[in-house]
N, C-alpha and C positions, 0 to 999 in steps of 0.2 A: 809148544815151547815149554821148557821147564825152567825153574829158577836156576841161576848159575852165577858163579863168581870166577872170573878169569884173572889170574895174576900175571903181571908183566914179568917176563923172564929175560934177563939181560943176555943170556946165551942163545936166545932165539933170533937175535938181530942178524940181518944179512944185507949185503951190499947188492944194489940193483944196477942194471944197465942205464937206468935213469940218472945215475950219479948221486944217489943218496942211500942211506941205510934205512931199512924198514924192519919193524917188529910188529907182527900181526898179533895184536892183543886179543881181539875177538873177531874171528872170521870163520864161521862154521856153517855147514849145510843145514843144521838144525835151526839156524836163525837167518834165513835168507833175506830178511828185510833190511839188514844193516851189517856193516863191518866197521871195525875201528882198528887203525894201525897207528903206531907211533913212528914218525919219520924224523930223521936226523940228517941235516945237511952241513957239511964241514965248511969252515971259514973260506970265503972266496969262491965257493962252488956254485954253479948254476945247474939246475936239473934240466933235462932235455925237454923240448917242446913236446907235449903229448895231449891226448884227450881220452875220455872214457866213453865208450858206447853204452847207451841205455843206463847210465849211472851218474847220479848227482854226487858231487864230492864237496865236502866242507873241510877247510883247514881251521883248526883252533890253535892259534899260536901259543905255545907254552913258555918258551924262553928264547932269547936271542933276538936278532934283527934281520929282517928280510926285505927283499924287493920283489913283489909278486906281479906277474903279468897274466891277465886273464881276459880272453876274448879281445874286444876292442877297447877295453879300459886302459888308461895310461898306466905305466909302471907305477906301483904304489907301495910306499914303505909300510911294513907291518911289524908289530912287536907283541909281546905277551899280552894276552887278553883279546886280541883282534880275531875276528872270524871272517874267512873268505868263502863265499859261496860260488861254486863252479858248476854251471848247468851241464847236463850231458852233452857230449860232442863239442865242448868249448875248449879251445886251445889254452894251455896253461904251462907255466914254469915259475920257479922261484929261485932267487939268488940269496945266498947268505952274505949280507953286507956288514955283519957285526964282528965283534972281537972274540966270540965264542960260538960253539955249535948252535945252529938254529934247530929248535925242537918244536914239533907240532903234531897234533893228532889229525889224521886223515879219516874222516867219517864218510862212508859211502852208503848210498841207498839206491837200489838194493845193494847187497853185499858185493864187495869187489871180487871179481874173478879175472884171472890173467887174460882171458879171451876178450875182455872189455878194453884192454889197454891198446892204444894205437899211437904210434909215433906221428908227430904233426910238424916236422921240420919244414 
């Protein structure tokens, strides 16, 4: 691995079937240990139930208010500064319950690859 600086590019954001916008800030083969994406969920939207195979995910809430559902935990309100830890193969979804977009970092270890994503409806 070499030193690197990755800049957030607003034009790189894309909409997913999961019902949120994703901007892959750092997700590269040269750094397989981790990836970081910025996720944005619009007001009133709930992401689909899903899980990640062989990947631990952490949400770092940056702004907005959400209601997160993870595994067998009760639905829990989250806001800026909160961290949600999601073990591999653990069912998850998040709802934006605030008055503005819900923005958070999704940090995956090892790095996120599309093959790890599994719908868990």
